N, CA, C and O atoms as CSV, one atom per row, in Angstrom:
chain,resi,resn,atom,element,x,y,z
A,1,UNK,N,N,101.929,44.093,-84.178
A,1,UNK,CA,C,102.626,43.462,-85.286
A,1,UNK,C,C,102.031,42.067,-85.472
A,1,UNK,O,O,101.902,41.314,-84.506
A,2,UNK,N,N,101.673,41.725,-86.690
A,2,UNK,CA,C,101.117,40.394,-86.947
A,2,UNK,C,C,102.146,39.300,-86.628
A,2,UNK,O,O,103.355,39.513,-86.720
A,3,UNK,N,N,101.641,38.154,-86.259
A,3,UNK,CA,C,102.508,37.042,-85.856
A,3,UNK,C,C,103.447,36.612,-86.981
A,3,UNK,O,O,104.621,36.337,-86.734
A,4,UNK,N,N,102.946,36.552,-88.203
A,4,UNK,CA,C,103.775,36.141,-89.346
A,4,UNK,C,C,104.929,37.123,-89.556
A,4,UNK,O,O,106.064,36.710,-89.792
A,5,UNK,N,N,104.639,38.406,-89.471
A,5,UNK,CA,C,105.668,39.428,-89.634
A,5,UNK,C,C,106.704,39.322,-88.509
A,5,UNK,O,O,107.903,39.463,-88.751
A,6,UNK,N,N,106.243,39.076,-87.293
A,6,UNK,CA,C,107.156,38.923,-86.162
A,6,UNK,C,C,108.050,37.697,-86.342
A,6,UNK,O,O,109.235,37.738,-86.013
A,7,UNK,N,N,107.489,36.617,-86.858
A,7,UNK,CA,C,108.278,35.393,-87.088
A,7,UNK,C,C,109.352,35.650,-88.136
A,7,UNK,O,O,110.506,35.261,-87.953
A,8,UNK,N,N,108.982,36.299,-89.228
A,8,UNK,CA,C,109.946,36.584,-90.298
A,8,UNK,C,C,111.043,37.509,-89.778
A,8,UNK,O,O,112.221,37.311,-90.077
A,9,UNK,N,N,110.659,38.509,-89.007
A,9,UNK,CA,C,111.626,39.429,-88.433
A,9,UNK,C,C,112.586,38.695,-87.489
A,9,UNK,O,O,113.791,38.947,-87.509
A,10,UNK,N,N,112.060,37.804,-86.679
A,10,UNK,CA,C,112.893,37.031,-85.749
A,10,UNK,C,C,113.855,36.120,-86.513
A,10,UNK,O,O,115.023,36.009,-86.138
A,11,UNK,N,N,113.386,35.473,-87.570
A,11,UNK,CA,C,114.250,34.611,-88.380
A,11,UNK,C,C,115.354,35.420,-89.042
A,11,UNK,O,O,116.505,34.987,-89.097
A,12,UNK,N,N,115.001,36.589,-89.541
A,12,UNK,CA,C,115.994,37.448,-90.192
A,12,UNK,C,C,117.059,37.894,-89.194
A,12,UNK,O,O,118.251,37.874,-89.500
A,13,UNK,N,N,116.626,38.293,-88.008
A,13,UNK,CA,C,117.585,38.689,-86.981
A,13,UNK,C,C,118.487,37.517,-86.586
A,13,UNK,O,O,119.690,37.691,-86.389
A,14,UNK,N,N,117.907,36.346,-86.476
A,14,UNK,CA,C,118.684,35.158,-86.120
A,14,UNK,C,C,119.755,34.880,-87.164
A,14,UNK,O,O,120.899,34.593,-86.814
A,15,UNK,N,N,119.401,34.962,-88.432
A,15,UNK,CA,C,120.375,34.732,-89.507
A,15,UNK,C,C,121.489,35.768,-89.474
A,15,UNK,O,O,122.662,35.428,-89.627
A,16,UNK,N,N,121.128,37.022,-89.276
A,16,UNK,CA,C,122.146,38.079,-89.220
A,16,UNK,C,C,123.097,37.881,-88.058
A,16,UNK,O,O,124.305,38.066,-88.208
A,17,UNK,N,N,122.575,37.511,-86.910
A,17,UNK,CA,C,123.418,37.307,-85.730
A,17,UNK,C,C,124.327,36.105,-85.939
A,17,UNK,O,O,125.508,36.166,-85.599
A,18,UNK,N,N,123.804,35.009,-86.490
A,18,UNK,CA,C,124.608,33.812,-86.702
A,18,UNK,C,C,125.723,34.056,-87.708
A,18,UNK,O,O,126.806,33.485,-87.581
A,19,UNK,N,N,125.471,34.900,-88.706
A,19,UNK,CA,C,126.501,35.200,-89.699
A,19,UNK,C,C,127.654,35.986,-89.102
A,19,UNK,O,O,128.796,35.832,-89.534
A,20,UNK,N,N,127.372,36.820,-88.122
A,20,UNK,CA,C,128.391,37.726,-87.602
A,20,UNK,C,C,129.105,37.197,-86.369
A,20,UNK,O,O,130.142,37.742,-85.989
A,21,UNK,N,N,128.597,36.174,-85.743
A,21,UNK,CA,C,129.252,35.620,-84.558
A,21,UNK,C,C,130.336,34.632,-84.971
A,21,UNK,O,O,130.170,33.866,-85.920
A,22,UNK,N,N,131.435,34.663,-84.250
A,22,UNK,CA,C,132.515,33.729,-84.505
A,22,UNK,C,C,132.500,32.656,-83.421
A,22,UNK,O,O,132.384,32.950,-82.231
A,23,UNK,N,N,132.618,31.417,-83.859
A,23,UNK,CA,C,132.681,30.323,-82.901
A,23,UNK,C,C,134.128,30.159,-82.432
A,23,UNK,O,O,135.048,30.758,-82.988
A,24,UNK,N,N,134.305,29.344,-81.410
A,24,UNK,CA,C,135.664,29.075,-80.931
A,24,UNK,C,C,136.492,28.426,-82.034
A,24,UNK,O,O,137.686,28.695,-82.169
A,25,UNK,N,N,135.854,27.579,-82.810
A,25,UNK,CA,C,136.555,26.926,-83.925
A,25,UNK,C,C,136.992,27.961,-84.955
A,25,UNK,O,O,138.108,27.895,-85.470
A,26,UNK,N,N,136.109,28.921,-85.259
A,26,UNK,CA,C,136.465,29.994,-86.198
A,26,UNK,C,C,137.684,30.769,-85.699
A,26,UNK,O,O,138.604,31.059,-86.463
A,27,UNK,N,N,137.676,31.097,-84.414
A,27,UNK,CA,C,138.785,31.847,-83.842
A,27,UNK,C,C,140.076,31.037,-83.853
A,27,UNK,O,O,141.153,31.580,-84.103
A,28,UNK,N,N,139.969,29.747,-83.583
A,28,UNK,CA,C,141.150,28.878,-83.591
A,28,UNK,C,C,141.740,28.789,-84.998
A,28,UNK,O,O,142.958,28.846,-85.173
A,29,UNK,N,N,140.862,28.649,-86.007
A,29,UNK,CA,C,141.330,28.595,-87.394
A,29,UNK,C,C,141.992,29.906,-87.799
A,29,UNK,O,O,143.013,29.904,-88.487
A,30,UNK,N,N,141.416,31.015,-87.377
A,30,UNK,CA,C,142.003,32.309,-87.701
A,30,UNK,C,C,143.365,32.462,-87.026
A,30,UNK,O,O,144.302,32.992,-87.623
A,31,UNK,N,N,143.469,32.002,-85.792
A,31,UNK,CA,C,144.744,32.066,-85.077
A,31,UNK,C,C,145.810,31.259,-85.816
A,31,UNK,O,O,146.946,31.713,-85.955
A,32,UNK,N,N,145.452,30.075,-86.286
A,32,UNK,CA,C,146.417,29.248,-87.011
A,32,UNK,C,C,146.841,29.904,-88.319
A,32,UNK,O,O,148.017,29.871,-88.681
A,33,UNK,N,N,145.878,30.503,-89.033
A,33,UNK,CA,C,146.214,31.199,-90.282
A,33,UNK,C,C,147.142,32.383,-90.013
A,33,UNK,O,O,148.096,32.610,-90.757
A,34,UNK,N,N,146.860,33.130,-88.954
A,34,UNK,CA,C,147.698,34.283,-88.625
A,34,UNK,C,C,149.110,33.852,-88.234
A,34,UNK,O,O,150.088,34.490,-88.622
A,35,UNK,N,N,149.212,32.766,-87.465
A,35,UNK,CA,C,150.540,32.264,-87.101
A,35,UNK,C,C,151.318,31.842,-88.343
A,35,UNK,O,O,152.515,32.106,-88.454
A,36,UNK,N,N,150.638,31.191,-89.269
A,36,UNK,CA,C,151.281,30.765,-90.511
A,36,UNK,C,C,151.736,31.978,-91.318
A,36,UNK,O,O,152.855,32.007,-91.830
A,37,UNK,N,N,150.867,32.971,-91.428
A,37,UNK,CA,C,151.212,34.186,-92.165
A,37,UNK,C,C,152.402,34.894,-91.532
A,37,UNK,O,O,153.286,35.377,-92.239
A,38,UNK,N,N,152.429,34.958,-90.204
A,38,UNK,CA,C,153.550,35.604,-89.523
A,38,UNK,C,C,154.856,34.843,-89.748
A,38,UNK,O,O,155.916,35.453,-89.892
A,39,UNK,N,N,154.780,33.541,-89.778
A,39,UNK,CA,C,155.976,32.735,-90.041
A,39,UNK,C,C,156.504,33.013,-91.442
A,39,UNK,O,O,157.710,33.155,-91.641
A,40,UNK,N,N,155.593,33.091,-92.415
A,40,UNK,CA,C,156.015,33.394,-93.785
A,40,UNK,C,C,156.635,34.784,-93.884
A,40,UNK,O,O,157.649,34.967,-94.558
A,41,UNK,N,N,156.034,35.754,-93.221
A,41,UNK,CA,C,156.577,37.115,-93.243
A,41,UNK,C,C,157.948,37.181,-92.592
A,41,UNK,O,O,158.845,37.872,-93.076
A,42,UNK,N,N,158.101,36.460,-91.497
A,42,UNK,CA,C,159.394,36.436,-90.805
A,42,UNK,C,C,160.468,35.852,-91.725
A,42,UNK,O,O,161.579,36.376,-91.795
A,43,UNK,N,N,160.139,34.784,-92.418
A,43,UNK,CA,C,161.080,34.153,-93.347
A,43,UNK,C,C,161.443,35.122,-94.471
A,43,UNK,O,O,162.615,35.273,-94.818
A,44,UNK,N,N,160.427,35.777,-95.034
A,44,UNK,CA,C,160.665,36.712,-96.136
A,44,UNK,C,C,161.545,37.885,-95.685
A,44,UNK,O,O,162.460,38.287,-96.403
A,45,UNK,N,N,161.267,38.430,-94.501
A,45,UNK,CA,C,162.064,39.547,-93.997
A,45,UNK,C,C,163.502,39.123,-93.700
A,45,UNK,O,O,164.434,39.901,-93.905
A,46,UNK,N,N,163.680,37.915,-93.226
A,46,UNK,CA,C,165.024,37.411,-92.962
A,46,UNK,C,C,165.820,37.317,-94.252
A,46,UNK,O,O,166.992,37.690,-94.295
A,47,UNK,N,N,165.181,36.816,-95.307
A,47,UNK,CA,C,165.867,36.716,-96.602
A,47,UNK,C,C,166.207,38.104,-97.153
A,47,UNK,O,O,167.296,38.309,-97.688
A,48,UNK,N,N,165.291,39.040,-97.025
A,48,UNK,CA,C,165.562,40.399,-97.522
A,48,UNK,C,C,166.707,41.042,-96.747
A,48,UNK,O,O,167.584,41.673,-97.337
A,49,UNK,N,N,166.698,40.884,-95.441
A,49,UNK,CA,C,167.765,41.466,-94.626
A,49,UNK,C,C,169.110,40.849,-94.993
A,49,UNK,O,O,170.115,41.553,-95.089
A,50,UNK,N,N,169.128,39.538,-95.197
A,50,UNK,CA,C,170.364,38.869,-95.597
A,50,UNK,C,C,170.863,39.387,-96.936
A,50,UNK,O,O,172.063,39.589,-97.117
A,51,UNK,N,N,169.951,39.601,-97.870
A,51,UNK,CA,C,170.332,40.143,-99.181
A,51,UNK,C,C,170.887,41.549,-99.076
A,51,UNK,O,O,171.873,41.883,-99.733
A,52,UNK,N,N,170.261,42.372,-98.254
A,52,UNK,CA,C,170.750,43.742,-98.074
A,52,UNK,C,C,172.118,43.760,-97.402
A,52,UNK,O,O,172.976,44.575,-97.740
A,53,UNK,N,N,172.313,42.852,-96.448
A,53,UNK,CA,C,173.612,42.791,-95.776
A,53,UNK,C,C,174.699,42.350,-96.747
A,53,UNK,O,O,175.799,42.904,-96.744
A,54,UNK,N,N,174.399,41.361,-97.572
A,54,UNK,CA,C,175.377,40.890,-98.549
A,54,UNK,C,C,175.707,41.998,-99.547
A,54,UNK,O,O,176.868,42.181,-99.913
A,55,UNK,N,N,174.694,42.732,-99.984
A,55,UNK,CA,C,174.920,43.824,-100.927
A,55,UNK,C,C,175.763,44.924,-100.287
A,55,UNK,O,O,176.652,45.478,-100.934
A,56,UNK,N,N,175.493,45.244,-99.030
A,56,UNK,CA,C,176.266,46.300,-98.377
A,56,UNK,C,C,177.717,45.884,-98.171
A,56,UNK,O,O,178.619,46.714,-98.285
A,57,UNK,N,N,177.951,44.621,-97.872
A,57,UNK,CA,C,179.326,44.125,-97.735
A,57,UNK,C,C,180.030,44.213,-99.075
A,57,UNK,O,O,181.201,44.589,-99.130
A,58,UNK,N,N,179.350,43.878,-100.146
A,58,UNK,CA,C,179.945,43.957,-101.480
A,58,UNK,C,C,180.275,45.406,-101.839
A,58,UNK,O,O,181.326,45.675,-102.421
A,59,UNK,N,N,179.394,46.329,-101.501
A,59,UNK,CA,C,179.647,47.739,-101.792
A,59,UNK,C,C,180.852,48.235,-101.000
A,59,UNK,O,O,181.708,48.929,-101.550
A,60,UNK,N,N,180.928,47.892,-99.729
A,60,UNK,CA,C,182.065,48.312,-98.897
A,60,UNK,C,C,183.360,47.706,-99.442
A,60,UNK,O,O,184.385,48.386,-99.497
A,61,UNK,N,N,183.321,46.450,-99.839
A,61,UNK,CA,C,184.522,45.803,-100.387
A,61,UNK,C,C,184.954,46.499,-101.672
A,61,UNK,O,O,186.148,46.700,-101.894
A,62,UNK,N,N,184.009,46.864,-102.510
A,62,UNK,CA,C,184.344,47.555,-103.756
A,62,UNK,C,C,184.932,48.937,-103.462
A,62,UNK,O,O,185.879,49.357,-104.126
A,63,UNK,N,N,184.390,49.632,-102.492
A,63,UNK,CA,C,184.915,50.954,-102.134
A,63,UNK,C,C,186.328,50.859,-101.552
A,63,UNK,O,O,187.174,51.716,-101.810
A,64,UNK,N,N,186.572,49.812,-100.768
A,64,UNK,CA,C,187.902,49.621,-100.187
A,64,UNK,C,C,188.928,49.368,-101.301
A,64,UNK,O,O,190.054,49.860,-101.229
A,65,UNK,N,N,188.544,48.608,-102.319
A,65,UNK,CA,C,189.447,48.325,-103.447
A,65,UNK,C,C,189.755,49.604,-104.246
A,65,UNK,O,O,190.872,49.807,-104.721
A,66,UNK,N,N,188.722,50.460,-104.378
A,66,UNK,CA,C,188.918,51.690,-105.159
A,66,UNK,C,C,189.816,52.677,-104.452
A,66,UNK,O,O,190.569,53.397,-105.107
A,67,UNK,N,N,189.760,52.732,-103.161
A,67,UNK,CA,C,190.543,53.734,-102.447
A,67,UNK,C,C,191.658,53.051,-101.737
A,67,UNK,O,O,192.454,53.706,-101.064
């Protein structure tokens, strides 16, 4: 293999490897984003559960009044 071709191949491999490797900083940032997303989901699920509970109490109260 000619030297120029080998150099280009090595540079290409280096770029591909660098693009796919995650640094510790990358992992830390991803961890923070995931924690934030989980907090938002927890809040949203809590609100939905509260709404469903309130609706079910209202339905039971209405049924008690009817019968």
